[in-house]
N, C-alpha and C positions, 0 to 999 in steps of 0.2 A: 252230560256224559252218556246218558242213556241213548241219545240220538246217535252218537258216534259208535257205541257198541252195536246198536241195531243196524247201522250202516255197514259196519264191518261184517256182521254175521249174515246179513241178507241185503246185499247192495241192489239186487234186481228189483226189489219192492219199490225203491225210490226212483230207479230208472223207469219202471213201469208207470209210476205217477207222472214223471216228467214227460214221457212219450204220450201218455193219455192226454195230458194237458195240451201238448203241442198238436196232437191229432184233433182235439176238440177246437182249437184255434183255427186249424185248417178247414174243418167243416164249417165253422161260423163264417170264415172268410169266403168260402165257396158259396154258401147260402146267401151271403150279402150280395155277391156279384150276380148270382143266378136270380135271386128275388128282385133285385132292383132293375135288372135288364129283361125280365120275363115279359113285361107288358109291351116292351119295344119290339119283341119278336113279331107281333101282329101288325105293328105300325112301324116298320123298319126304317122308313125314310124320315121319321119325325125328328129324331135327334141322334144323329150318327156319332157325335162327339161323346155323348153319354154312353153309347153302346161300347165304345172302346174301353172306358173305365170299368164298366160292368164285366166285360169279357176278361179284362186283366185281373180283376178280383177273383173271378171264378177259376181262371187258370192258376193263379197263385195259390188258391185254396187247395186245388187238386194236387199241385206240386208239393205243397207242405205235407199233405196226407200221404202221398207216395214216398217221399223221402223218409218220413217218420216210420212208416211201415217197413221200408227197406232196411233202415238202420236197426230196427227192432229184430227183424229176421236174421240179419248178419250177427248181431250180438247174441241172439238166442242160439244160433248154430255154433258160434265160437264157444260160448259158455257150456253148451251141451257136450262138446268134444274135449274141452280142456278143464281139468280141475281148477278151482278158483285160486288155490294157493300158488299154483304154477303161473296162472295168468297175472296175478298181482306181482309176482317176482319178475316175470318177463317184461311187464310194463315198466317196472322200476328200473330194470337193467337197460332197457332200450331207450329210456327217456333222453340220455345224452345224445343219441343219434337223431332225435327229433328236433332238438333245439335249433340247429342251424337252418333246417327246413322251415320251422315256424318263424324264425327271424326273417328269412327271405320272403316268406309269404306275407308277413306283416309290413315289410318295407316295400313290397312290390317288385323286388328283383327276382330273376329266375334262379332256381336253386342249382341247376347243373348245366352241363353242356358247354360248348365253346362259343358262347355269345359274347 
């Protein structure tokens, strides 16, 4: 019960932990791609197939880091402008509007338009 109380009083702490963990995974993924492909920079023609995997890991690592940083900045700005009680209330009241969109996203169907 202490966890739920702490989560209610300071939800940003646990979001910080989650974003820090995801950022660390992104850095590890980038370093795995950069480190495994670094020696092939000097011998580029040696194994081009391996270079594609290394570049892919490096790009995905950077992408994960950028997305986590962007989400954290958006969340930080929103929470800096809106009191937490209003945010929880608005999320609770707007949840029924999200359900059809989430169902369409999960099933792969487009959510709107005349398709």
